[in-house]
All heavy atoms as TSV, in Angstrom:
chain	resi	resn	atom	element	x	y	z
A	1	MET	N	N	113.443	106.591	110.093
A	1	MET	CA	C	113.504	107.861	109.401
A	1	MET	C	C	114.806	108.603	109.720
A	1	MET	O	O	115.320	109.295	108.870
A	1	MET	CB	C	112.330	108.741	109.809
A	1	MET	CG	C	111.090	108.756	108.934
A	1	MET	SD	S	111.308	108.721	107.195
A	1	MET	CE	C	110.169	109.933	106.708
A	2	ASP	N	N	115.293	108.462	110.973
A	2	ASP	CA	C	116.533	109.150	111.337
A	2	ASP	C	C	117.690	108.668	110.480
A	2	ASP	O	O	118.543	109.460	110.083
A	2	ASP	CB	C	116.857	108.937	112.816
A	2	ASP	CG	C	115.895	109.678	113.730
A	2	ASP	OD1	O	115.279	110.652	113.263
A	2	ASP	OD2	O	115.757	109.283	114.900
A	3	GLN	N	N	117.709	107.371	110.198
A	3	GLN	CA	C	118.789	106.825	109.371
A	3	GLN	C	C	118.731	107.411	107.961
A	3	GLN	O	O	119.757	107.731	107.375
A	3	GLN	CB	C	118.703	105.307	109.302
A	3	GLN	CG	C	119.838	104.696	108.518
A	3	GLN	CD	C	119.766	103.180	108.491
A	3	GLN	OE1	O	118.948	102.585	109.148
A	3	GLN	NE2	N	120.633	102.583	107.710
A	4	ILE	N	N	117.541	107.586	107.447
A	4	ILE	CA	C	117.390	108.170	106.116
A	4	ILE	C	C	117.937	109.597	106.102
A	4	ILE	O	O	118.650	109.994	105.187
A	4	ILE	CB	C	115.910	108.153	105.667
A	4	ILE	CG1	C	115.461	106.714	105.429
A	4	ILE	CG2	C	115.711	108.981	104.411
A	4	ILE	CD1	C	113.994	106.569	105.146
A	5	MET	N	N	117.625	110.379	107.131
A	5	MET	CA	C	118.109	111.756	107.195
A	5	MET	C	C	119.632	111.798	107.292
A	5	MET	O	O	120.267	112.657	106.696
A	5	MET	CB	C	117.471	112.498	108.369
A	5	MET	CG	C	115.957	112.706	108.207
A	5	MET	SD	S	115.474	113.427	106.622
A	5	MET	CE	C	116.210	115.027	106.751
A	6	LYS	N	N	120.227	110.858	108.024
A	6	LYS	CA	C	121.683	110.795	108.120
A	6	LYS	C	C	122.292	110.500	106.758
A	6	LYS	O	O	123.311	111.069	106.380
A	6	LYS	CB	C	122.104	109.739	109.137
A	6	LYS	CG	C	121.838	110.135	110.565
A	6	LYS	CD	C	122.217	109.023	111.528
A	6	LYS	CE	C	121.809	109.382	112.945
A	6	LYS	NZ	N	122.069	108.280	113.876
A	7	GLU	N	N	121.644	109.578	106.009
A	7	GLU	CA	C	122.139	109.246	104.677
A	7	GLU	C	C	122.034	110.451	103.741
A	7	GLU	O	O	122.918	110.686	102.923
A	7	GLU	CB	C	121.362	108.064	104.099
A	7	GLU	CG	C	121.675	106.750	104.775
A	7	GLU	CD	C	120.873	105.597	104.205
A	7	GLU	OE1	O	120.555	105.638	102.998
A	7	GLU	OE2	O	120.567	104.673	104.968
A	8	VAL	N	N	120.959	111.207	103.852
A	8	VAL	CA	C	120.776	112.393	103.016
A	8	VAL	C	C	121.894	113.392	103.291
A	8	VAL	O	O	122.500	113.930	102.364
A	8	VAL	CB	C	119.391	113.040	103.258
A	8	VAL	CG1	C	119.314	114.400	102.604
A	8	VAL	CG2	C	118.296	112.142	102.740
A	9	LYS	N	N	122.179	113.636	104.565
A	9	LYS	CA	C	123.231	114.588	104.922
A	9	LYS	C	C	124.589	114.091	104.451
A	9	LYS	O	O	125.404	114.856	103.958
A	9	LYS	CB	C	123.235	114.819	106.433
A	9	LYS	CG	C	122.053	115.625	106.917
A	9	LYS	CD	C	122.087	115.813	108.417
A	9	LYS	CE	C	120.858	116.563	108.893
A	9	LYS	NZ	N	120.838	116.715	110.339
A	10	LYS	N	N	124.838	112.800	104.604
A	10	LYS	CA	C	126.130	112.231	104.231
A	10	LYS	C	C	126.343	112.306	102.729
A	10	LYS	O	O	127.421	112.652	102.259
A	10	LYS	CB	C	126.207	110.773	104.703
A	10	LYS	CG	C	127.532	110.092	104.409
A	10	LYS	CD	C	127.575	108.701	105.019
A	10	LYS	CE	C	126.926	107.734	104.068
A	10	LYS	NZ	N	127.018	106.343	104.513
A	11	GLN	N	N	125.314	112.009	101.948
A	11	GLN	CA	C	125.441	111.959	100.497
A	11	GLN	C	C	125.175	113.310	99.836
A	11	GLN	O	O	125.495	113.503	98.679
A	11	GLN	CB	C	124.496	110.914	99.920
A	11	GLN	CG	C	124.854	109.513	100.360
A	11	GLN	CD	C	123.863	108.495	99.868
A	11	GLN	OE1	O	122.874	108.843	99.229
A	11	GLN	NE2	N	124.107	107.229	100.147
A	12	GLY	N	N	124.560	114.210	100.547
A	12	GLY	CA	C	124.304	115.524	99.992
A	12	GLY	C	C	123.104	115.579	99.058
A	12	GLY	O	O	122.943	116.504	98.289
A	13	GLY	N	N	122.236	114.606	99.099
A	13	GLY	CA	C	121.051	114.609	98.248
A	13	GLY	C	C	120.263	113.329	98.412
A	13	GLY	O	O	120.632	112.452	99.190
A	14	LEU	N	N	119.202	113.213	97.667
A	14	LEU	CA	C	118.351	112.026	97.738
A	14	LEU	C	C	118.623	111.136	96.531
A	14	LEU	O	O	118.220	111.458	95.426
A	14	LEU	CB	C	116.876	112.422	97.750
A	14	LEU	CG	C	116.391	113.239	98.938
A	14	LEU	CD1	C	114.935	113.645	98.750
A	14	LEU	CD2	C	116.554	112.453	100.219
A	15	ASN	N	N	119.291	110.017	96.762
A	15	ASN	CA	C	119.503	109.101	95.655
A	15	ASN	C	C	118.228	108.287	95.411
A	15	ASN	O	O	117.259	108.386	96.165
A	15	ASN	CB	C	120.731	108.203	95.886
A	15	ASN	CG	C	120.547	107.226	97.033
A	15	ASN	OD1	O	119.422	106.849	97.371
A	15	ASN	ND2	N	121.645	106.814	97.641
A	16	ALA	N	N	118.241	107.475	94.393
A	16	ALA	CA	C	117.049	106.717	94.007
A	16	ALA	C	C	116.593	105.766	95.104
A	16	ALA	O	O	115.395	105.599	95.337
A	16	ALA	CB	C	117.311	105.953	92.713
A	17	GLU	N	N	117.532	105.143	95.802
A	17	GLU	CA	C	117.166	104.200	96.866
A	17	GLU	C	C	116.444	104.913	98.005
A	17	GLU	O	O	115.427	104.439	98.505
A	17	GLU	CB	C	118.407	103.499	97.407
A	17	GLU	CG	C	118.096	102.513	98.517
A	17	GLU	CD	C	119.342	101.897	99.128
A	17	GLU	OE1	O	120.441	102.055	98.572
A	17	GLU	OE2	O	119.181	101.249	100.186
A	18	ILE	N	N	116.955	106.062	98.398
A	18	ILE	CA	C	116.326	106.823	99.483
A	18	ILE	C	C	114.949	107.311	99.057
A	18	ILE	O	O	113.987	107.228	99.815
A	18	ILE	CB	C	117.223	108.000	99.914
A	18	ILE	CG1	C	118.495	107.456	100.566
A	18	ILE	CG2	C	116.486	108.927	100.878
A	18	ILE	CD1	C	119.539	108.516	100.855
A	19	GLN	N	N	114.838	107.816	97.840
A	19	GLN	CA	C	113.537	108.264	97.338
A	19	GLN	C	C	112.546	107.110	97.333
A	19	GLN	O	O	111.382	107.276	97.703
A	19	GLN	CB	C	113.683	108.836	95.938
A	19	GLN	CG	C	114.398	110.157	95.900
A	19	GLN	CD	C	114.561	110.698	94.495
A	19	GLN	OE1	O	114.031	110.140	93.536
A	19	GLN	NE2	N	115.299	111.788	94.359
A	20	SER	N	N	112.999	105.937	96.940
A	20	SER	CA	C	112.131	104.766	96.912
A	20	SER	C	C	111.673	104.393	98.320
A	20	SER	O	O	110.501	104.096	98.540
A	20	SER	CB	C	112.861	103.594	96.262
A	20	SER	OG	O	112.060	102.445	96.285
A	21	ARG	N	N	112.593	104.412	99.271
A	21	ARG	CA	C	112.240	104.076	100.646
A	21	ARG	C	C	111.254	105.069	101.225
A	21	ARG	O	O	110.296	104.695	101.910
A	21	ARG	CB	C	113.501	103.994	101.501
A	21	ARG	CG	C	114.308	102.739	101.173
A	21	ARG	CD	C	115.683	102.705	101.769
A	21	ARG	NE	N	115.728	102.943	103.203
A	21	ARG	CZ	C	116.856	103.086	103.876
A	21	ARG	NH1	N	118.010	103.025	103.251
A	21	ARG	NH2	N	116.837	103.305	105.174
A	22	ILE	N	N	111.466	106.342	100.956
A	22	ILE	CA	C	110.529	107.369	101.427
A	22	ILE	C	C	109.157	107.149	100.794
A	22	ILE	O	O	108.124	107.226	101.460
A	22	ILE	CB	C	111.058	108.790	101.132
A	22	ILE	CG1	C	112.279	109.078	101.995
A	22	ILE	CG2	C	109.969	109.840	101.358
A	22	ILE	CD1	C	112.995	110.363	101.641
A	23	GLY	N	N	109.152	106.859	99.496
A	23	GLY	CA	C	107.892	106.602	98.804
A	23	GLY	C	C	107.137	105.426	99.389
A	23	GLY	O	O	105.919	105.495	99.602
A	24	HIS	N	N	107.841	104.349	99.681
A	24	HIS	CA	C	107.203	103.168	100.278
A	24	HIS	C	C	106.633	103.493	101.655
A	24	HIS	O	O	105.513	103.072	101.986
A	24	HIS	CB	C	108.194	102.009	100.388
A	24	HIS	CG	C	108.495	101.352	99.090
A	24	HIS	ND1	N	107.575	100.618	98.386
A	24	HIS	CD2	C	109.629	101.327	98.357
A	24	HIS	CE1	C	108.117	100.164	97.279
A	24	HIS	NE2	N	109.368	100.590	97.223
A	25	GLN	N	N	107.379	104.249	102.454
A	25	GLN	CA	C	106.892	104.607	103.784
A	25	GLN	C	C	105.666	105.516	103.707
A	25	GLN	O	O	104.710	105.350	104.460
A	25	GLN	CB	C	108.002	105.278	104.591
A	25	GLN	CG	C	109.078	104.307	105.014
A	25	GLN	CD	C	110.188	104.965	105.803
A	25	GLN	OE1	O	110.345	106.176	105.792
A	25	GLN	NE2	N	110.981	104.153	106.487
A	26	LEU	N	N	105.689	106.469	102.788
A	26	LEU	CA	C	104.530	107.356	102.633
A	26	LEU	C	C	103.303	106.588	102.161
A	26	LEU	O	O	102.199	106.806	102.654
A	26	LEU	CB	C	104.850	108.494	101.660
A	26	LEU	CG	C	105.796	109.563	102.190
A	26	LEU	CD1	C	106.201	110.513	101.065
A	26	LEU	CD2	C	105.166	110.325	103.341
A	27	ARG	N	N	103.506	105.673	101.196
A	27	ARG	CA	C	102.377	104.862	100.730
A	27	ARG	C	C	101.805	104.020	101.867
A	27	ARG	O	O	100.590	103.901	102.004
A	27	ARG	CB	C	102.793	103.973	99.564
A	27	ARG	CG	C	102.760	104.691	98.224
A	27	ARG	CD	C	102.903	103.736	97.058
A	27	ARG	NE	N	104.256	103.252	96.865
A	27	ARG	CZ	C	105.269	103.948	96.386
A	27	ARG	NH1	N	105.085	105.211	96.055
A	27	ARG	NH2	N	106.450	103.422	96.247
A	28	ALA	N	N	102.668	103.445	102.682
A	28	ALA	CA	C	102.204	102.634	103.814
A	28	ALA	C	C	101.400	103.483	104.797
A	28	ALA	O	O	100.370	103.043	105.319
A	28	ALA	CB	C	103.384	101.975	104.517
A	29	MET	N	N	101.852	104.715	105.030
A	29	MET	CA	C	101.174	105.587	105.987
A	29	MET	C	C	99.824	106.070	105.470
A	29	MET	O	O	98.866	106.198	106.233
A	29	MET	CB	C	102.049	106.800	106.304
A	29	MET	CG	C	103.261	106.465	107.139
A	29	MET	SD	S	104.438	107.828	107.329
A	29	MET	CE	C	103.405	109.210	107.753
A	30	TYR	N	N	99.736	106.368	104.183
A	30	TYR	CA	C	98.535	107.003	103.642
A	30	TYR	C	C	97.646	106.070	102.828
A	30	TYR	O	O	96.612	106.496	102.324
A	30	TYR	CB	C	98.920	108.222	102.802
A	30	TYR	CG	C	99.499	109.314	103.654
A	30	TYR	CD1	C	100.876	109.550	103.680
A	30	TYR	CD2	C	98.683	110.092	104.457
A	30	TYR	CE1	C	101.414	110.542	104.488
A	30	TYR	CE2	C	99.215	111.083	105.269
A	30	TYR	CZ	C	100.578	111.307	105.275
A	30	TYR	OH	O	101.098	112.277	106.072
A	31	ASP	N	N	98.011	104.795	102.738
A	31	ASP	CA	C	97.235	103.851	101.937
A	31	ASP	C	C	95.798	103.744	102.434
A	31	ASP	O	O	94.853	103.719	101.652
A	31	ASP	CB	C	97.909	102.481	101.946
A	31	ASP	CG	C	97.369	101.564	100.880
A	31	ASP	OD1	O	97.043	102.065	99.781
A	31	ASP	OD2	O	97.270	100.350	101.143
A	32	ASP	N	N	95.621	103.705	103.745
A	32	ASP	CA	C	94.282	103.606	104.318
A	32	ASP	C	C	93.438	104.824	103.968
A	32	ASP	O	O	92.249	104.706	103.654
A	32	ASP	CB	C	94.363	103.441	105.831
A	32	ASP	CG	C	93.017	103.164	106.451
A	32	ASP	OD1	O	92.270	102.317	105.916
A	32	ASP	OD2	O	92.690	103.800	107.472
A	33	VAL	N	N	94.035	105.997	104.003
A	33	VAL	CA	C	93.316	107.235	103.676
A	33	VAL	C	C	92.853	107.199	102.223
A	33	VAL	O	O	91.715	107.564	101.908
A	33	VAL	CB	C	94.204	108.469	103.935
A	33	VAL	CG1	C	93.528	109.738	103.456
A	33	VAL	CG2	C	94.551	108.571	105.407
A	34	VAL	N	N	93.711	106.726	101.336
A	34	VAL	CA	C	93.372	106.671	99.914
A	34	VAL	C	C	92.216	105.698	99.687
A	34	VAL	O	O	91.306	105.969	98.900
A	34	VAL	CB	C	94.608	106.265	99.083
A	34	VAL	CG1	C	94.224	105.981	97.643
A	34	VAL	CG2	C	95.658	107.351	99.148
A	35	ARG	N	N	92.233	104.571	100.385
A	35	ARG	CA	C	91.173	103.564	100.218
A	35	ARG	C	C	89.817	104.070	100.685
A	35	ARG	O	O	88.787	103.574	100.235
A	35	ARG	CB	C	91.526	102.287	100.992
A	35	ARG	CG	C	92.415	101.377	100.206
A	35	ARG	CD	C	92.547	100.021	100.883
A	35	ARG	NE	N	93.938	99.901	101.287
A	35	ARG	CZ	C	94.361	99.600	102.495
A	35	ARG	NH1	N	93.513	99.341	103.451
A	35	ARG	NH2	N	95.635	99.542	102.771
A	36	GLN	N	N	89.803	105.039	101.579
A	36	GLN	CA	C	88.529	105.535	102.099
A	36	GLN	C	C	87.736	106.301	101.057
A	36	GLN	O	O	86.517	106.380	101.141
A	36	GLN	CB	C	88.771	106.429	103.314
A	36	GLN	CG	C	89.257	105.669	104.516
A	36	GLN	CD	C	89.551	106.582	105.681
A	36	GLN	OE1	O	89.204	107.765	105.681
A	36	GLN	NE2	N	90.201	106.043	106.694
A	37	GLY	N	N	88.394	106.866	100.088
A	37	GLY	CA	C	87.697	107.615	99.054
A	37	GLY	C	C	87.247	108.984	99.527
A	37	GLY	O	O	87.546	109.414	100.630
A	38	VAL	N	N	86.507	109.655	98.676
A	38	VAL	CA	C	86.006	110.998	98.973
A	38	VAL	C	C	84.639	110.871	99.637
A	38	VAL	O	O	83.744	110.224	99.094
A	38	VAL	CB	C	85.886	111.829	97.673
A	38	VAL	CG1	C	85.306	113.203	97.960
A	38	VAL	CG2	C	87.229	111.934	96.985
A	39	PRO	N	N	84.456	111.468	100.813
A	39	PRO	CA	C	83.139	111.425	101.459
A	39	PRO	C	C	82.064	112.034	100.561
A	39	PRO	O	O	82.337	112.961	99.789
A	39	PRO	CB	C	83.331	112.266	102.723
A	39	PRO	CG	C	84.803	112.262	102.983
A	39	PRO	CD	C	85.447	112.186	101.623
A	40	ASP	N	N	80.854	111.516	100.674
A	40	ASP	CA	C	79.738	111.982	99.845
A	40	ASP	C	C	79.528	113.489	99.950
A	40	ASP	O	O	79.255	114.151	98.957
A	40	ASP	CB	C	78.443	111.261	100.227
A	40	ASP	CG	C	78.462	109.799	99.834
A	40	ASP	OD1	O	79.267	109.425	98.952
A	40	ASP	OD2	O	77.672	109.026	100.411
A	41	ARG	N	N	79.669	114.039	101.157
A	41	ARG	CA	C	79.428	115.484	101.313
A	41	ARG	C	C	80.465	116.312	100.554
A	41	ARG	O	O	80.159	117.363	100.020
A	41	ARG	CB	C	79.370	115.886	102.772
A	41	ARG	CG	C	80.667	115.696	103.506
A	41	ARG	CD	C	80.537	116.059	104.957
A	41	ARG	NE	N	81.854	115.969	105.565
A	41	ARG	CZ	C	82.077	115.931	106.843
A	41	ARG	NH1	N	81.064	115.984	107.671
A	41	ARG	NH2	N	83.287	115.838	107.307
A	42	PHE	N	N	81.711	115.818	100.485
A	42	PHE	CA	C	82.733	116.529	99.718
A	42	PHE	C	C	82.472	116.399	98.222
A	42	PHE	O	O	82.634	117.352	97.468
A	42	PHE	CB	C	84.134	116.021	100.044
A	42	PHE	CG	C	84.603	116.368	101.432
A	42	PHE	CD1	C	85.512	115.561	102.075
A	42	PHE	CD2	C	84.149	117.500	102.085
A	42	PHE	CE1	C	85.958	115.874	103.351
A	42	PHE	CE2	C	84.588	117.822	103.357
A	42	PHE	CZ	C	85.499	117.002	103.993
A	43	ALA	N	N	82.074	115.204	97.799
A	43	ALA	CA	C	81.762	114.998	96.382
A	43	ALA	C	C	80.619	115.921	95.954
A	43	ALA	O	O	80.645	116.500	94.869
A	43	ALA	CB	C	81.405	113.535	96.122
A	44	GLU	N	N	79.617	116.068	96.819
A	44	GLU	CA	C	78.492	116.959	96.521
A	44	GLU	C	C	78.957	118.414	96.423
A	44	GLU	O	O	78.549	119.142	95.516
A	44	GLU	CB	C	77.409	116.823	97.587
A	44	GLU	CG	C	76.194	117.692	97.346
A	44	GLU	CD	C	75.467	117.365	96.054
A	44	GLU	OE1	O	75.492	116.202	95.610
A	44	GLU	OE2	O	74.874	118.287	95.473
A	45	LEU	N	N	79.828	118.835	97.324
A	45	LEU	CA	C	80.362	120.198	97.263
A	45	LEU	C	C	81.160	120.429	95.983
A	45	LEU	O	O	81.048	121.478	95.348
A	45	LEU	CB	C	81.251	120.483	98.476
A	45	LEU	CG	C	80.534	120.682	99.803
A	45	LEU	CD1	C	81.536	120.737	100.948
A	45	LEU	CD2	C	79.689	121.940	99.768
A	46	ILE	N	N	81.928	119.444	95.596
A	46	ILE	CA	C	82.707	119.555	94.359
A	46	ILE	C	C	81.771	119.678	93.159
A	46	ILE	O	O	81.990	120.501	92.271
A	46	ILE	CB	C	83.660	118.354	94.206
A	46	ILE	CG1	C	84.755	118.434	95.271
A	46	ILE	CG2	C	84.268	118.313	92.805
A	46	ILE	CD1	C	85.592	117.184	95.392
A	47	ARG	N	N	80.701	118.874	93.145
A	47	ARG	CA	C	79.726	118.978	92.044
A	47	ARG	C	C	79.094	120.367	92.002
A	47	ARG	O	O	78.901	120.947	90.946
A	47	ARG	CB	C	78.649	117.896	92.180
A	47	ARG	CG	C	79.111	116.535	91.713
A	47	ARG	CD	C	77.954	115.566	91.603
A	47	ARG	NE	N	77.401	115.197	92.901
A	47	ARG	CZ	C	77.845	114.194	93.655
A	47	ARG	NH1	N	78.854	113.465	93.255
A	47	ARG	NH2	N	77.281	113.913	94.807
A	48	LYS	N	N	78.788	120.913	93.170
A	48	LYS	CA	C	78.199	122.257	93.218
A	48	LYS	C	C	79.183	123.305	92.704
A	48	LYS	O	O	78.792	124.237	92.008
A	48	LYS	CB	C	77.751	122.598	94.630
A	48	LYS	CG	C	76.517	121.839	95.062
A	48	LYS	CD	C	76.140	122.194	96.481
A	48	LYS	CE	C	74.913	121.414	96.930
A	48	LYS	NZ	N	74.534	121.728	98.317
A	49	LEU	N	N	80.439	123.160	93.054
A	49	LEU	CA	C	81.448	124.104	92.597
A	49	LEU	C	C	81.703	123.996	91.103
A	49	LEU	O	O	82.085	124.972	90.462
A	49	LEU	CB	C	82.761	123.892	93.365
A	49	LEU	CG	C	82.725	124.293	94.833
A	49	LEU	CD1	C	83.991	123.857	95.532
A	49	LEU	CD2	C	82.529	125.789	94.975
A	50	ASP	N	N	81.513	122.806	90.550
A	50	ASP	CA	C	81.699	122.616	89.116
A	50	ASP	C	C	80.643	123.359	88.312
A	50	ASP	O	O	80.822	123.629	87.133
A	50	ASP	CB	C	81.661	121.130	88.747
A	50	ASP	CG	C	82.968	120.428	89.043
A	50	ASP	OD1	O	83.993	121.110	89.191
A	50	ASP	OD2	O	82.956	119.188	89.114
A	51	GLY	N	N	79.529	123.676	88.928
A	51	GLY	CA	C	78.499	124.452	88.252
A	51	GLY	C	C	77.235	123.659	88.034
A	51	GLY	O	O	77.183	122.456	88.245
A	52	PRO	N	N	76.206	124.339	87.598
A	52	PRO	CA	C	74.888	123.706	87.424
A	52	PRO	C	C	74.905	122.576	86.399
A	52	PRO	O	O	74.203	121.597	86.549
A	52	PRO	CB	C	73.979	124.839	86.966
A	52	PRO	CG	C	74.793	126.073	86.951
A	52	PRO	CD	C	76.197	125.736	87.299
A	53	GLU	N	N	75.693	122.710	85.357
A	53	GLU	CA	C	75.731	121.663	84.330
A	53	GLU	C	C	76.244	120.348	84.907
A	53	GLU	O	O	75.676	119.293	84.678
A	53	GLU	CB	C	76.619	122.108	83.173
A	53	GLU	CG	C	76.678	121.102	82.037
A	53	GLU	CD	C	77.586	121.591	80.920
A	53	GLU	OE1	O	77.353	122.682	80.404
A	53	GLU	OE2	O	78.520	120.841	80.593
A	54	ALA	N	N	77.305	120.408	85.697
A	54	ALA	CA	C	77.868	119.202	86.296
A	54	ALA	C	C	76.922	118.619	87.336
A	54	ALA	O	O	76.769	117.403	87.433
A	54	ALA	CB	C	79.226	119.502	86.920
A	55	ALA	N	N	76.269	119.476	88.120
A	55	ALA	CA	C	75.333	119.001	89.134
A	55	ALA	C	C	74.140	118.308	88.488
A	55	ALA	O	O	73.698	117.253	88.939
A	55	ALA	CB	C	74.868	120.156	90.008
A	56	ALA	N	N	73.626	118.861	87.397
A	56	ALA	CA	C	72.499	118.253	86.704
A	56	ALA	C	C	72.889	116.908	86.108
A	56	ALA	O	O	72.121	115.952	86.156
A	56	ALA	CB	C	71.981	119.185	85.614
A	57	ALA	N	N	74.092	116.814	85.573
A	57	ALA	CA	C	74.556	115.560	84.992
A	57	ALA	C	C	74.731	114.503	86.070
A	57	ALA	O	O	74.425	113.333	85.859
A	57	ALA	CB	C	75.866	115.780	84.243
A	58	ALA	N	N	75.215	114.902	87.251
A	58	ALA	CA	C	75.411	113.953	88.343
A	58	ALA	C	C	74.062	113.400	88.808
A	58	ALA	O	O	73.932	112.210	89.081
A	58	ALA	CB	C	76.145	114.613	89.497
A	59	VAL	N	N	73.057	114.258	88.882
A	59	VAL	CA	C	71.729	113.821	89.288
A	59	VAL	C	C	71.143	112.874	88.246
A	59	VAL	O	O	70.519	111.871	88.570
A	59	VAL	CB	C	70.792	115.035	89.512
A	59	VAL	CG1	C	69.359	114.590	89.690
A	59	VAL	CG2	C	71.271	115.848	90.699
A	60	ALA	N	N	71.388	113.167	86.971
A	60	ALA	CA	C	70.867	112.335	85.888
A	60	ALA	C	C	71.677	111.050	85.702
A	60	ALA	O	O	71.296	110.188	84.936
A	60	ALA	CB	C	70.853	113.130	84.586
A	61	GLY	N	N	72.828	110.958	86.387
A	61	GLY	CA	C	73.654	109.766	86.275
A	61	GLY	C	C	74.711	109.846	85.197
A	61	GLY	O	O	75.430	108.893	84.958
A	62	GLY	N	N	74.833	110.987	84.542
A	62	GLY	CA	C	75.840	111.160	83.502
A	62	GLY	C	C	77.069	111.819	84.066
A	62	GLY	O	O	77.133	112.194	85.225
A	63	ASP	N	N	78.099	111.949	83.216
A	63	ASP	CA	C	79.333	112.612	83.637
A	63	ASP	C	C	79.798	113.510	82.517
A	63	ASP	O	O	80.324	113.044	81.522
A	63	ASP	CB	C	80.413	111.587	83.981
A	63	ASP	CG	C	81.689	112.248	84.514
A	63	ASP	OD1	O	81.673	113.452	84.806
A	63	ASP	OD2	O	82.694	111.541	84.606
A	64	THR	N	N	79.601	114.817	82.696
A	64	THR	CA	C	80.043	115.759	81.672
A	64	THR	C	C	81.288	116.503	82.107
A	64	THR	O	O	81.719	117.427	81.452
A	64	THR	CB	C	78.924	116.787	81.357
A	64	THR	OG1	O	78.630	117.498	82.550
A	64	THR	CG2	C	77.696	116.107	80.804
A	65	ASP	N	N	81.904	116.082	83.226
A	65	ASP	CA	C	83.094	116.757	83.736
A	65	ASP	C	C	84.307	116.295	82.959
A	65	ASP	O	O	84.731	115.159	83.055
A	65	ASP	CB	C	83.257	116.447	85.233
A	65	ASP	CG	C	84.400	117.207	85.856
A	65	ASP	OD1	O	85.092	117.949	85.128
A	65	ASP	OD2	O	84.602	117.079	87.070
A	66	LYS	N	N	84.875	117.177	82.161
A	66	LYS	CA	C	86.019	116.819	81.318
A	66	LYS	C	C	87.251	116.480	82.140
A	66	LYS	O	O	88.108	115.746	81.681
A	66	LYS	CB	C	86.323	117.959	80.353
A	66	LYS	CG	C	85.219	118.144	79.347
A	66	LYS	CD	C	85.523	119.230	78.372
A	66	LYS	CE	C	84.354	119.386	77.416
A	66	LYS	NZ	N	84.521	120.382	76.440
A	67	ASN	N	N	87.356	116.983	83.355
A	67	ASN	CA	C	88.511	116.679	84.196
A	67	ASN	C	C	88.455	115.277	84.783
A	67	ASN	O	O	89.414	114.792	85.317
A	67	ASN	CB	C	88.648	117.693	85.333
A	67	ASN	CG	C	89.022	119.064	84.813
A	67	ASN	OD1	O	89.700	119.175	83.797
A	67	ASN	ND2	N	88.562	120.098	85.500
A	68	ASN	N	N	87.322	114.620	84.725
A	68	ASN	CA	C	87.183	113.279	85.274
A	68	ASN	C	C	86.930	112.251	84.174
A	68	ASN	O	O	86.247	111.266	84.386
A	68	ASN	CB	C	86.047	113.216	86.293
A	68	ASN	CG	C	86.433	113.867	87.601
A	68	ASN	OD1	O	87.612	113.892	87.948
A	68	ASN	ND2	N	85.471	114.397	88.318
A	69	GLY	N	N	87.415	112.492	82.980
A	69	GLY	CA	C	87.306	111.519	81.905
A	69	GLY	C	C	86.122	111.697	80.988
A	69	GLY	O	O	85.940	110.941	80.054
A	70	GLY	N	N	85.254	112.663	81.265
A	70	GLY	CA	C	84.113	112.907	80.378
A	70	GLY	C	C	84.563	113.578	79.094
A	70	GLY	O	O	85.602	114.196	79.042
A	71	ASP	N	N	83.802	113.438	78.047
A	71	ASP	CA	C	84.171	114.069	76.772
A	71	ASP	C	C	83.415	115.318	76.509
A	71	ASP	O	O	82.354	115.566	76.715
A	71	ASP	CB	C	83.975	113.093	75.611
A	71	ASP	CG	C	85.028	112.003	75.670
A	71	ASP	OD1	O	86.138	112.251	76.148
A	71	ASP	OD2	O	84.714	110.899	75.225
């Protein structure tokens, strides 16, 4: 990472190669977190916050949440 910061200072910005390297490093660091998914308790809280209609649909097995691909 120190080498990347030196390159940024030397070039005065983030070129495509540096952005790509940073992206690869971030993906490597957070890939495991992404694979874990959303814990059930958080998903339940999100359904409750979406309102009674979304909670009822989740219990019935349907998906009426337009933000998650529902129509």
